[in-house]
MITIVO-956278 format. One record per residue: residue number from 1; x, y, z of N, C-alpha, C in turn. Coordinates in Angstrom, 3 decimals, m for minus. Layout:
- NUM, X, Y, Z, X, Y, Z, X, Y, Z .
...
//
This chain:
- 1, m19.443, 43.142, m35.221, m20.435, 42.454, m34.396, m20.496, 40.979, m34.787 .
- 2, m20.622, 40.123, m33.767, m20.667, 38.687, m34.011, m22.016, 38.296, m34.601 .
- 3, m22.026, 37.801, m35.815, m23.264, 37.407, m36.473, m23.857, 36.179, m35.802 .
- 4, m25.179, 36.178, m35.663, m25.894, 35.055, m35.068, m26.759, 34.403, m36.134 .
- 5, m26.575, 33.094, m36.320, m27.415, 32.329, m37.243, m28.332, 31.456, m36.395 .
- 6, m29.616, 31.738, m36.437, m30.590, 31.015, m35.623, m31.254, 29.940, m36.469 .
- 7, m31.246, 28.705, m35.959, m31.770, 27.558, m36.712, m32.779, 26.820, m35.842 .
- 8, m34.021, 26.760, m36.311, m35.070, 26.025, m35.602, m34.760, 24.531, m35.603 .
- 9, m35.349, 23.789, m34.662, m35.023, 22.365, m34.522, m35.249, 21.587, m35.814 .
- 10, m36.367, 21.819, m36.477, m36.658, 21.071, m37.706, m35.613, 21.328, m38.785 .
- 11, m35.025, 22.501, m38.775, m34.038, 22.854, m39.799, m32.643, 22.327, m39.487 .
- 12, m32.481, 21.720, m38.320, m31.182, 21.129, m37.977, m30.896, 19.863, m38.775 .
- 13, m31.889, 19.398, m39.506, m31.681, 18.210, m40.344, m30.921, 18.549, m41.632 .
- 14, m30.713, 19.825, m41.895, m29.994, 20.247, m43.100, m28.505, 20.389, m42.797 .
- 15, m27.678, 20.260, m43.851, m26.242, 20.527, m43.723, m26.023, 22.032, m43.619 .
- 16, m24.997, 22.466, m42.898, m24.030, 21.665, m42.144, m24.449, 21.429, m40.702 .
- 17, m25.663, 21.881, m40.336, m26.051, 21.861, m38.926, m26.193, 20.445, m38.381 .
- 18, m26.686, 19.532, m39.205, m26.845, 18.163, m38.719, m25.496, 17.535, m38.390 .
- 19, m24.452, 17.930, m39.132, m23.119, 17.390, m38.870, m22.519, 17.956, m37.580 .
- 20, m22.928, 19.160, m37.216, m22.474, 19.727, m35.945, m23.213, 19.069, m34.788 .
- 21, m24.509, 18.849, m34.961, m25.305, 18.208, m33.921, m24.817, 16.787, m33.644 .
- 22, m24.268, 16.125, m34.652, m23.760, 14.759, m34.515, m22.258, 14.711, m34.795 .
- 23, m21.536, 15.678, m34.297, m20.094, 15.780, m34.572, m19.317, 14.766, m33.725 .
- 24, m18.292, 14.078, m34.277, m17.817, 14.155, m35.663, m18.364, 13.031, m36.559 .
- 25, m19.076, 12.057, m35.973, m19.562, 10.925, m36.749, m21.078, 11.005, m36.855 .
- 26, m21.569, 11.212, m38.059, m23.000, 11.445, m38.273, m23.760, 10.151, m38.541 .
- 27, m24.991, 10.101, m38.015, m25.950, 9.069, m38.433, m27.350, 9.655, m38.307 .
- 28, m28.248, 9.258, m39.196, m29.611, 9.786, m39.171, m30.343, 9.416, m37.887 .
- 29, m30.109, 8.180, m37.422, m30.769, 7.760, m36.188, m30.347, 8.616, m34.997 .
- 30, m29.049, 8.872, m34.909, m28.550, 9.700, m33.812, m29.060, 11.128, m33.924 .
- 31, m29.148, 11.634, m35.146, m29.665, 12.986, m35.357, m31.092, 13.101, m34.826 .
- 32, m31.931, 12.135, m35.153, m33.329, 12.196, m34.711, m33.422, 12.088, m33.189 .
- 33, m32.582, 11.252, m32.574, m32.596, 11.142, m31.117, m32.209, 12.473, m30.478 .
- 34, m31.229, 13.141, m31.069, m30.755, 14.408, m30.505, m31.770, 15.530, m30.676 .
- 35, m32.421, 15.584, m31.812, m33.464, 16.598, m32.001, m34.599, 16.368, m31.004 .
- 36, m34.950, 15.122, m30.776, m36.000, 14.798, m29.814, m35.591, 15.211, m28.405 .
- 37, m34.347, 14.972, m28.033, m33.867, 15.359, m26.704, m33.871, 16.873, m26.534 .
- 38, m33.451, 17.593, m27.560, m33.486, 19.057, m27.487, m34.911, 19.552, m27.259 .
- 39, m35.848, 18.968, m27.976, m37.253, 19.351, m27.822, m37.748, 19.061, m26.411 .
- 40, m37.334, 17.923, m25.842, m37.769, 17.558, m24.490, m37.222, 18.512, m23.443 .
- 41, m36.112, 19.193, m23.766, m35.523, 20.178, m22.851, m36.141, 21.561, m23.023 .
- 42, m37.097, 21.673, m23.927, m37.759, 22.949, m24.147, m37.014, 23.879, m25.079 .
- 43, m36.016, 23.368, m25.762, m35.223, 24.192, m26.677, m35.926, 24.257, m28.029 .
- 44, m36.065, 25.460, m28.568, m36.792, 25.634, m29.828, m35.868, 25.949, m30.999 .
- 45, m34.646, 26.406, m30.705, m33.704, 26.734, m31.783, m32.297, 26.781, m31.218 .
- 46, m31.333, 26.519, m32.081, m29.925, 26.704, m31.734, m29.424, 27.963, m32.417 .
- 47, m28.479, 28.630, m31.772, m27.879, 29.842, m32.320, m26.399, 29.576, m32.576 .
- 48, m25.985, 29.804, m33.796, m24.592, 29.552, m34.153, m23.847, 30.882, m34.212 .
- 49, m22.981, 31.076, m33.224, m22.174, 32.281, m33.091, m20.974, 31.924, m32.226 .
- 50, m19.988, 32.792, m32.191, m18.848, 32.555, m31.313, m17.527, 32.631, m32.033 .
- 51, m16.472, 32.242, m31.315, m15.109, 32.405, m31.817, m14.526, 31.134, m32.416 .
- 52, m15.209, 30.005, m32.262, m14.728, 28.746, m32.836, m15.542, 28.399, m34.075 .
- 53, m14.958, 27.606, m34.964, m15.620, 27.271, m36.227, m15.594, 25.767, m36.460 .
- 54, m16.750, 25.222, m36.838, m16.863, 23.820, m37.257, m17.652, 23.807, m38.552 .
- 55, m17.085, 23.240, m39.606, m17.748, 23.207, m40.914, m18.202, 24.612, m41.327 .
- 56, m17.349, 25.588, m41.093, m17.600, 26.996, m41.448, m18.741, 27.628, m40.656 .
- 57, m19.155, 26.986, m39.574, m20.222, 27.500, m38.722, m19.629, 27.878, m37.367 .
- 58, m20.040, 29.022, m36.833, m19.508, 29.504, m35.569, m20.173, 28.803, m34.379 .
- 59, m19.342, 28.458, m33.382, m19.842, 27.906, m32.125, m19.119, 28.596, m30.979 .
- 60, m19.683, 28.474, m29.770, m19.085, 29.122, m28.608, m17.837, 28.411, m28.128 .
- 61, m17.821, 27.082, m28.247, m16.675, 26.326, m27.756, m16.634, 24.925, m28.323 .
- 62, m15.447, 24.359, m28.342, m15.250, 23.008, m28.854, m14.179, 22.327, m28.022 .
- 63, m14.515, 21.147, m27.471, m13.575, 20.398, m26.663, m13.569, 18.936, m27.046 .
- 64, m12.881, 18.138, m26.255, m12.768, 16.709, m26.549, m14.057, 15.954, m26.231 .
- 65, m14.872, 16.513, m25.355, m16.109, 15.852, m24.942, m17.337, 16.485, m25.587 .
- 66, m17.343, 17.814, m25.696, m18.546, 18.462, m26.183, m18.314, 19.716, m26.991 .
- 67, m19.376, 20.187, m27.589, m19.412, 21.437, m28.346, m20.457, 22.329, m27.683 .
- 68, m20.123, 23.597, m27.478, m21.035, 24.517, m26.807, m21.595, 25.511, m27.823 .
- 69, m22.905, 25.625, m27.834, m23.603, 26.602, m28.680, m24.607, 27.339, m27.800 .
- 70, m25.106, 28.462, m28.290, m26.208, 29.105, m27.572, m27.518, 28.629, m28.185 .
- 71, m28.595, 28.811, m27.423, m29.894, 28.286, m27.849, m31.002, 29.169, m27.305 .
- 72, m32.190, 28.946, m27.836, m33.375, 29.674, m27.374, m34.283, 28.714, m26.614 .
- 73, m34.666, 29.165, m25.409, m35.518, 28.350, m24.535, m36.339, 29.270, m23.645 .
- 74, m37.620, 29.041, m23.587, m38.504, 29.850, m22.738, m38.366, 31.344, m23.011 .
- 75, m38.167, 31.692, m24.277, m38.080, 33.086, m24.658, m36.762, 33.757, m24.348 .
- 76, m35.778, 32.991, m23.889, m34.480, 33.566, m23.550, m33.332, 32.789, m24.156 .
- 77, m32.131, 33.307, m23.945, m30.919, 32.673, m24.474, m30.232, 31.863, m23.385 .
- 78, m29.861, 30.638, m23.717, m29.111, 29.781, m22.807, m27.920, 29.212, m23.567 .
- 79, m27.075, 28.479, m22.865, m25.983, 27.749, m23.494, m26.305, 26.261, m23.453 .
- 80, m25.951, 25.565, m24.512, m26.162, 24.119, m24.587, m24.850, 23.439, m24.946 .
- 81, m24.492, 22.450, m24.170, m23.309, 21.641, m24.472, m23.770, 20.331, m25.097 .
- 82, m23.272, 20.058, m26.296, m23.645, 18.860, m27.043, m22.578, 17.791, m26.850 .
- 83, m22.976, 16.595, m26.523, m22.022, 15.492, m26.372, m21.518, 15.055, m27.740 .
- 84, m20.208, 15.086, m27.937, m19.639, 14.582, m29.185, m19.926, 13.097, m29.328 .
- 85, m20.089, 12.657, m30.566, m20.389, 11.242, m30.788, m19.188, 10.342, m30.535 .
- 86, m17.980, 10.946, m30.447, m16.781, 10.155, m30.145, m16.280, 10.412, m28.731 .
- 87, m17.141, 10.957, m27.863, m16.735, 11.266, m26.491, m16.411, 9.986, m25.723 .
- 88, m15.583, 10.149, m24.689, m15.170, 8.997, m23.880, m16.176, 8.693, m22.780 .
- 89, m17.424, 9.127, m22.941, m18.491, 8.848, m21.993, m19.803, 8.756, m22.756 .
- 90, m20.802, 8.157, m22.152, m22.057, 7.929, m22.856, m23.121, 8.955, m22.502 .
- 91, m22.856, 9.787, m21.489, m23.852, 10.772, m21.092, m23.189, 11.908, m20.331 .
- 92, m23.988, 12.926, m20.032, m23.538, 14.070, m19.246, m23.916, 13.932, m17.772 .
- 93, m24.291, 12.738, m17.338, m24.752, 12.563, m15.958, m23.706, 13.033, m14.946 .
- 94, m22.457, 12.639, m15.152, m21.405, 13.013, m14.196, m21.190, 14.523, m14.176 .
- 95, m21.068, 15.126, m15.350, m20.826, 16.570, m15.391, m21.992, 17.334, m14.787 .
- 96, m23.209, 16.885, m15.014, m24.368, 17.545, m14.419, m24.313, 17.470, m12.899 .
- 97, m23.894, 16.328, m12.380, m23.767, 16.169, m10.931, m22.703, 17.098, m10.359 .
- 98, m21.567, 17.210, m11.045, m20.477, 18.069, m10.577, m20.877, 19.548, m10.650 .
- 99, m21.569, 19.923, m11.725, m21.996, 21.313, m11.871, m23.062, 21.670, m10.831 .
- 100, m23.921, 20.725, m10.517, m24.922, 20.957, m9.477, m24.258, 21.237, m8.136 .
- 101, m23.208, 20.479, m7.803, m22.484, 20.706, m6.557, m21.784, 22.058, m6.576 .
- 102, m21.166, 22.418, m7.705, m20.522, 23.732, m7.822, m21.550, 24.846, m7.664 .
- 103, m22.706, 24.674, m8.287, m23.772, 25.681, m8.169, m24.226, 25.859, m6.724 .
- 104, m24.122, 24.806, m5.915, m24.576, 24.889, m4.523, m23.754, 25.876, m3.707 .
- 105, m22.544, 26.225, m4.197, m21.713, 27.238, m3.541, m21.500, 28.433, m4.478 .
- 106, m22.462, 28.616, m5.389, m22.472, 29.769, m6.302, m21.223, 29.842, m7.183 .
- 107, m20.854, 28.722, m7.732, m19.732, 28.649, m8.677, m20.239, 27.984, m9.959 .
- 108, m19.756, 28.476, m11.090, m20.089, 27.883, m12.376, m21.374, 28.431, m12.966 .
- 109, m21.557, 28.226, m14.275, m22.825, 28.608, m14.903, m23.957, 27.780, m14.306 .
- 110, m25.110, 28.397, m14.130, m26.225, 27.695, m13.498, m26.745, 26.593, m14.416 .
- 111, m26.815, 25.373, m13.871, m27.383, 24.251, m14.626, m28.895, 24.390, m14.655 .
- 112, m29.466, 24.407, m15.853, m30.907, 24.572, m16.018, m31.624, 23.244, m16.217 .
- 113, m30.983, 22.339, m16.954, m31.591, 21.046, m17.247, m30.534, 20.206, m17.953 .
- 114, m30.777, 18.915, m18.068, m29.843, 18.082, m18.828, m30.521, 16.797, m19.269 .
- 115, m29.930, 16.190, m20.289, m30.339, 14.879, m20.765, m29.057, 14.093, m21.012 .
- 116, m29.163, 12.929, m21.596, m27.961, 12.134, m21.843, m26.951, 12.865, m22.710 .
- 117, m27.446, 13.551, m23.757, m26.565, 14.132, m24.757, m26.411, 15.654, m24.657 .
- 118, m27.129, 16.305, m23.721, m27.102, 17.771, m23.667, m27.097, 18.280, m22.235 .
- 119, m26.351, 19.366, m22.039, m26.420, 20.154, m20.809, m27.001, 21.517, m21.174 .
- 120, m28.049, 21.913, m20.514, m28.631, 23.238, m20.710, m28.217, 24.108, m19.530 .
- 121, m27.529, 25.213, m19.819, m26.933, 26.026, m18.772, m27.192, 27.505, m19.009 .
- 122, m26.986, 28.277, m17.965, m26.939, 29.726, m18.091, m25.899, 30.091, m19.141 .
- 123, m26.219, 31.063, m19.975, m25.281, 31.500, m21.008, m24.436, 32.647, m20.471 .
- 124, m23.156, 32.396, m20.286, m22.239, 33.413, m19.787, m21.680, 34.201, m20.963 .
- 125, m21.787, 35.499, m20.883, m21.234, 36.362, m21.928, m19.941, 36.981, m21.394 .
- 126, m18.844, 36.711, m22.046, m17.585, 37.258, m21.580, m16.441, 36.791, m22.444 .
- 127, m15.229, 36.965, m21.918, m14.032, 36.555, m22.633, m13.185, 35.681, m21.722 .
- 128, m12.287, 34.940, m22.308, m11.418, 34.080, m21.523, m10.425, 34.914, m20.723 .
- 129, m9.994, 34.372, m19.592, m9.141, 35.101, m18.661, m7.901, 35.720, m19.299 .
- 130, m7.131, 34.999, m20.127, m5.950, 35.634, m20.718, m6.280, 36.853, m21.565 .
- 131, m7.394, 36.806, m22.296, m7.811, 37.959, m23.099, m8.178, 39.144, m22.206 .
- 132, m8.842, 38.852, m21.094, m9.226, 39.909, m20.162, m7.994, 40.596, m19.584 .
- 133, m7.020, 39.793, m19.143, m5.791, 40.365, m18.583, m5.079, 41.222, m19.631 .
- 134, m5.002, 40.708, m20.847, m4.309, 41.445, m21.913, m5.008, 42.761, m22.230 .
- 135, m6.326, 42.824, m22.021, m7.074, 44.025, m22.360, m7.150, 45.061, m21.253 .
- 136, m6.641, 44.731, m20.071, m6.665, 45.693, m18.971, m5.746, 46.860, m19.285 .
- 137, m6.249, 48.076, m19.085, m5.452, 49.258, m19.407, m5.861, 50.411, m18.502 .
- 138, m4.989, 51.404, m18.406, m5.310, 52.600, m17.645, m4.892, 52.515, m16.195 .
- 139, m5.138, 53.588, m15.472, m4.660, 53.694, m14.095, m5.336, 52.708, m13.156 .
- 140, m6.537, 52.292, m13.464, m7.254, 51.409, m12.558, m7.037, 49.936, m12.799 .
- 141, m6.173, 49.587, m13.734, m6.077, 48.168, m14.110, m5.532, 47.293, m12.988 .
- 142, m4.635, 47.810, m12.160, m4.067, 47.015, m11.074, m5.137, 46.604, m10.081 .
- 143, m5.984, 47.555, m9.668, m7.055, 47.247, m8.729, m8.082, 46.321, m9.359 .
- 144, m8.432, 46.546, m10.620, m9.375, 45.668, m11.305, m8.861, 44.234, m11.328 .
- 145, m7.585, 44.071, m11.637, m7.001, 42.738, m11.712, m6.975, 42.083, m10.335 .
- 146, m6.549, 42.818, m9.317, m6.503, 42.248, m7.972, m7.884, 41.795, m7.519 .
- 147, m8.892, 42.639, m7.736, m10.243, 42.277, m7.305, m10.762, 41.059, m8.052 .
- 148, m10.474, 40.974, m9.349, m10.879, 39.804, m10.114, m10.204, 38.536, m9.624 .
- 149, m8.924, 38.632, m9.293, m8.193, 37.463, m8.811, m8.682, 37.031, m7.433 .
- 150, m8.990, 37.999, m6.573, m9.518, 37.654, m5.246, m10.841, 36.906, m5.388 .
- 151, m11.722, 37.390, m6.253, m13.005, 36.713, m6.437, m12.805, 35.297, m6.980 .
- 152, m11.850, 35.135, m7.877, m11.566, 33.818, m8.428, m11.007, 32.889, m7.356 .
- 153, m10.086, 33.377, m6.530, m9.536, 32.568, m5.449, m10.631, 32.164, m4.455 .
- 154, m11.532, 33.081, m4.172, m12.627, 32.762, m3.246, m13.539, 31.680, m3.813 .
- 155, m13.783, 31.708, m5.123, m14.603, 30.661, m5.735, m13.881, 29.310, m5.690 .
- 156, m12.589, 29.326, m5.935, m11.810, 28.090, m5.826, m11.843, 27.555, m4.399 .
- 157, m11.782, 28.459, m3.433, m11.856, 28.057, m2.030, m13.194, 27.397, m1.712 .
- 158, m14.288, 27.946, m2.247, m15.600, 27.345, m1.996, m15.677, 25.940, m2.586 .
- 159, m15.077, 25.729, m3.748, m15.042, 24.378, m4.319, m14.240, 23.436, m3.432 .
- 160, m13.115, 23.913, m2.925, m12.318, 23.084, m2.011, m13.138, 22.689, m0.788 .
- 161, m13.897, 23.638, m0.256, m14.639, 23.392, 0.983, m15.705, 22.309, 0.807 .
- 162, m16.278, 22.201, m0.407, m17.307, 21.164, m0.618, m16.716, 19.892, m1.219 .
- 163, m15.382, 19.833, m1.318, m14.724, 18.607, m1.767, m14.785, 18.351, m3.253 .
- 164, m14.950, 19.405, m4.049, m15.045, 19.264, m5.508, m13.763, 19.767, m6.157 .
- 165, m13.040, 18.891, m6.803, m11.817, 19.278, m7.512, m12.134, 19.468, m8.992 .
- 166, m11.911, 20.674, m9.496, m12.216, 20.953, m10.899, m11.366, 20.105, m11.832 .
- 167, m10.076, 20.012, m11.557, m9.191, 19.132, m12.317, m8.425, 19.769, m13.447 .
- 168, m8.790, 21.010, m13.840, m8.145, 21.637, m14.989, m7.601, 23.034, m14.682 .
- 169, m7.549, 23.432, m13.428, m7.211, 24.809, m13.105, m5.712, 25.091, m13.089 .
- 170, m4.893, 24.068, m13.192, m3.455, 24.323, m13.331, m3.110, 24.679, m14.770 .
- 171, m4.066, 24.498, m15.676, m3.925, 24.901, m17.079, m5.263, 25.521, m17.496 .
- 172, m5.474, 26.716, m16.956, m6.815, 27.292, m16.914, m7.238, 28.214, m18.044 .
- 173, m6.493, 28.432, m19.118, m6.909, 29.446, m20.098, m8.316, 29.257, m20.640 .
- 174, m8.772, 28.014, m20.792, m10.081, 27.761, m21.385, m11.178, 27.575, m20.344 .
- 175, m10.834, 27.659, m19.076, m11.782, 27.277, m18.035, m12.207, 28.420, m17.130 .
- 176, m11.781, 29.633, m17.451, m12.197, 30.799, m16.681, m12.634, 31.888, m17.650 .
- 177, m13.867, 32.347, m17.477, m14.391, 33.449, m18.277, m14.587, 34.666, m17.390 .
- 178, m14.454, 35.855, m17.970, m14.647, 37.101, m17.229, m15.667, 37.947, m17.987 .
- 179, m16.678, 38.441, m17.267, m17.728, 39.202, m17.937, m17.388, 40.688, m18.001 .
- 180, m18.311, 41.477, m18.503, m18.072, 42.900, m18.693, m17.951, 43.690, m17.409 .
- 181, m18.300, 43.072, m16.272, m18.155, 43.719, m14.966, m16.928, 43.220, m14.228 .
- 182, m16.020, 42.575, m14.941, m14.773, 42.027, m14.371, m15.045, 40.878, m13.398 .
- 183, m16.175, 40.188, m13.550, m16.505, 39.075, m12.674, m16.064, 37.759, m13.319 .
- 184, m15.157, 37.021, m12.680, m14.698, 35.758, m13.263, m15.636, 34.608, m12.920 .
- 185, m15.696, 33.634, m13.808, m16.477, 32.430, m13.537, m15.703, 31.211, m14.025 .
- 186, m15.796, 30.150, m13.260, m15.159, 28.875, m13.605, m16.156, 28.052, m14.407 .
- 187, m15.710, 27.496, m15.522, m16.599, 26.733, m16.394, m15.998, 25.358, m16.678 .
- 188, m16.804, 24.499, m17.281, m16.372, 23.194, m17.792, m15.958, 22.241, m16.672 .
- 189, m16.936, 21.538, m16.127, m16.709, 20.622, m15.011, m16.701, 19.162, m15.464 .
- 190, m16.345, 18.926, m16.737, m16.437, 17.563, m17.264, m15.432, 16.609, m16.635 .
- 191, m14.266, 17.103, m16.158, m13.285, 16.226, m15.504, m13.251, 16.442, m13.998 .
- 192, m14.232, 17.151, m13.456, m14.276, 17.400, m12.018, m14.524, 16.101, m11.258 .
- 193, m14.140, 16.113, m9.971, m14.238, 14.888, m9.169, m14.446, 15.228, m7.697 .
- 194, m15.199, 14.384, m7.020, m15.307, 14.458, m5.568, m14.512, 13.341, m4.912 .
- 195, m13.794, 12.578, m5.724, m12.960, 11.486, m5.220, m11.530, 11.977, m4.992 .
- 196, m11.003, 12.744, m5.934, m9.674, 13.335, m5.755, m9.692, 14.355, m4.611 .
- 197, m8.549, 14.506, m3.955, m8.415, 15.579, m2.975, m8.464, 16.906, m3.722 .
- 198, m9.341, 17.831, m3.326, m9.453, 19.091, m4.064, m8.195, 19.937, m3.959 .
- 199, m7.828, 20.546, m5.083, m6.622, 21.385, m5.124, m6.874, 22.616, m5.987 .
- 200, m8.070, 23.167, m5.881, m8.433, 24.288, m6.740, m7.630, 25.546, m6.432 .
- 201, m7.516, 25.909, m5.169, m6.764, 27.111, m4.805, m5.300, 26.968, m5.167 .
- 202, m4.703, 25.839, m4.826, m3.284, 25.648, m5.129, m3.042, 25.599, m6.639 .
- 203, m3.936, 24.973, m7.371, m3.759, 24.883, m8.826, m3.884, 26.250, m9.480 .
- 204, m4.881, 27.039, m9.053, m5.079, 28.339, m9.698, m3.950, 29.298, m9.331 .
- 205, m3.432, 29.203, m8.115, m2.286, 30.048, m7.740, m1.054, 29.687, m8.561 .
- 206, m0.849, 28.410, m8.779, 0.279, 27.977, m9.603, 0.170, 28.560, m11.003 .
- 207, m1.036, 28.507, m11.560, m1.241, 29.000, m12.923, m1.169, 30.519, m13.005 .
- 208, m1.829, 31.204, m12.077, m1.949, 32.655, m12.166, m0.724, 33.413, m11.699 .
- 209, 0.027, 32.843, m10.750, 1.023, 33.654, m10.052, 2.427, 33.071, m10.031 .
- 210, 2.588, 31.824, m10.450, 3.911, 31.211, m10.317, 4.481, 30.729, m11.641 .
- 211, 3.768, 29.853, m12.357, 4.443, 29.137, m13.421, 3.768, 29.080, m14.767 .
- 212, 3.344, 30.209, m15.328, 2.760, 30.190, m16.670, 3.084, 31.500, m17.365 .
- 213, 2.852, 31.529, m18.681, 3.046, 32.784, m19.409, 2.124, 33.870, m18.870 .
- 214, 0.900, 33.488, m18.506, m0.038, 34.468, m17.982, 0.433, 35.027, m16.643 .
- 215, 1.054, 34.187, m15.817, 1.510, 34.666, m14.510, 2.521, 35.789, m14.656 .
- 216, 3.365, 35.728, m15.665, 4.344, 36.797, m15.893, 3.634, 38.106, m16.240 .
- 217, 2.583, 38.027, m17.032, 1.816, 39.221, m17.385, 1.098, 39.789, m16.163 .
- 218, 0.563, 38.901, m15.329, m0.132, 39.354, m14.123, 0.833, 40.042, m13.169 .
- 219, 2.025, 39.480, m12.997, 3.000, 40.078, m12.079, 3.473, 41.437, m12.567 .
- 220, 3.488, 41.638, m13.868, 3.875, 42.954, m14.385, 2.845, 44.018, m14.003 .
- 221, 1.602, 43.604, m13.795, 0.548, 44.561, m13.427, 0.444, 44.730, m11.911 .
- 222, 0.394, 43.616, m11.178, 0.159, 43.702, m9.727, 1.440, 43.882, m8.933 .
- 223, 2.574, 43.631, m9.560, 3.842, 43.748, m8.853, 4.423, 42.387, m8.525 .
- 224, 5.641, 42.357, m7.958, 6.312, 41.090, m7.660, 5.521, 40.232, m6.681 .
- 225, 5.631, 38.925, m6.843, 5.006, 37.964, m5.941, 6.105, 37.273, m5.135 .
- 226, 5.939, 37.232, m3.834, 6.907, 36.529, m2.977, 6.643, 35.027, m3.102 .
- 227, 7.317, 34.418, m4.061, 6.997, 33.041, m4.421, 7.217, 32.068, m3.276 .
- 228, 8.335, 32.195, m2.551, 8.587, 31.259, m1.455, 7.526, 31.376, m0.373 .
- 229, 7.151, 32.615, m0.051, 6.129, 32.818, 0.970, 4.777, 32.295, 0.489 .
- 230, 4.486, 32.485, m0.784, 3.224, 31.983, m1.338, 3.197, 30.465, m1.313 .
- 231, 4.275, 29.837, m1.731, 4.324, 28.372, m1.723, 4.169, 27.836, m0.307 .
- 232, 4.808, 28.495, 0.670, 4.676, 28.077, 2.064, 3.234, 28.217, 2.544 .
- 233, 2.574, 29.318, 2.178, 1.178, 29.520, 2.565, 0.273, 28.478, 1.920 .
- 234, 0.549, 28.130, 0.680, m0.243, 27.097, 0.002, m0.047, 25.730, 0.644 .
- 235, 1.169, 25.438, 1.069, 1.412, 24.148, 1.740, 0.653, 24.073, 3.051 .
- 236, 0.641, 25.178, 3.807, m0.109, 25.181, 5.067, m1.597, 25.008, 4.795 .
- 237, m2.065, 25.672, 3.756, m3.476, 25.563, 3.383, m3.839, 24.125, 3.038 .
- 238, m2.994, 23.443, 2.299, m3.276, 22.069, 1.877, m3.323, 21.108, 3.056 .
- 239, m2.602, 21.440, 4.132, m2.585, 20.553, 5.299, m3.859, 20.661, 6.120 .
- 240, m4.627, 21.725, 5.914, m5.881, 21.904, 6.643, m6.973, 21.094, 5.954 .
- 241, m7.361, 20.014, 6.562, m8.353, 19.135, 5.953, m9.663, 19.875, 5.651 .
- 242, m9.983, 20.878, 6.471, m11.257, 21.574, 6.295, m11.131, 22.827, 5.430 .
- 243, m9.925, 23.138, 4.965, m9.698, 24.311, 4.121, m10.361, 25.554, 4.727 .
- 244, m10.022, 25.849, 5.975, m10.743, 26.880, 6.722, m10.711, 28.259, 6.087 .
- 245, m9.555, 28.710, 5.630, m9.465, 30.098, 5.175, m8.360, 30.270, 4.139 .
- 246, m8.537, 31.267, 3.276, m7.474, 31.624, 2.335, m6.863, 32.982, 2.697 .
- 247, m7.233, 33.518, 3.848, m6.723, 34.834, 4.227, m5.193, 34.892, 4.294 .
- 248, m4.492, 33.874, 4.828, m3.025, 33.937, 4.809, m2.452, 34.024, 3.393 .
- 249, m3.111, 33.363, 2.440, m2.662, 33.429, 1.045, m2.870, 34.835, 0.500 .
- 250, m4.032, 35.415, 0.784, m4.308, 36.769, 0.315, m3.345, 37.778, 0.932 .
- 251, m2.982, 37.581, 2.213, m2.028, 38.501, 2.857, m0.663, 38.438, 2.202 .
- 252, m0.209, 37.232, 1.886, 1.085, 37.075, 1.220, 1.080, 37.824, m0.121 .
- 253, m0.035, 37.780, m0.804, m0.148, 38.419, m2.119, m0.425, 39.916, m2.020 .
- 254, m0.781, 40.395, m0.833, m1.174, 41.798, m0.703, m2.548, 42.063, m1.291 .
- 255, m3.403, 41.015, m1.264, m4.731, 41.117, m1.867, m5.838, 41.244, m0.824 .
- 256, m5.505, 41.345, 0.446, m6.548, 41.415, 1.471, m7.130, 42.828, 1.514 .
- 257, m8.361, 42.903, 2.058, m9.053, 44.185, 2.276, m9.275, 44.986, 0.990 .
- 258, m9.556, 44.282, m0.121, m9.841, 44.991, m1.365, m11.338, 45.263, m1.483 .
//
């Protein structure tokens, strides 16, 4: 069982927690500003657990822009993304805006609140997509995988329709989580854009079904993919400015009517 270390806000001033809150460059002034911001968001404690480690402390995730931990707020558990002190941006304003747009079409963890240095979000419990695929077993695994992929493609389609390009789905191992009910979710909208032409469906198809180590594992479960027909369907889809439908793509894959 994953051990949870719960630390109240006042206790975040102790090592090693203060160094995580101000990772990687610590200062007392920045620490106090961050504790104050957490309090203003209604957060009463941080929970250190997960598969990543910083200073021998477990966290949910670690990236170039932020660190994700779970937290306690309003009597429940949420996820909090902390802005690294060496991040290439000064606030989470852009990511909050992108996540809000994704949420408008029921994609991504629900944004609960945010400040300059923190994003407070719904806490998703699950595993990363490659781990989920690797763990599929038994007679029902083919149908489970197909249904999960269809739901993921539909979410990518909804992002395309609202003009939001995630930006990282062609290399998606860290950006898709799957819960215990086989429901996939797209996470981490820090490089998302409404300026770029959206390519979520085409990017995820490239990653899942054409050109990655994971795609080979997926094809072993669902069967061969007609790559030329899929590429042709994706090209037709990209030419539709309004991204009307992904049904031709699903038909090529044999994923319709699931």
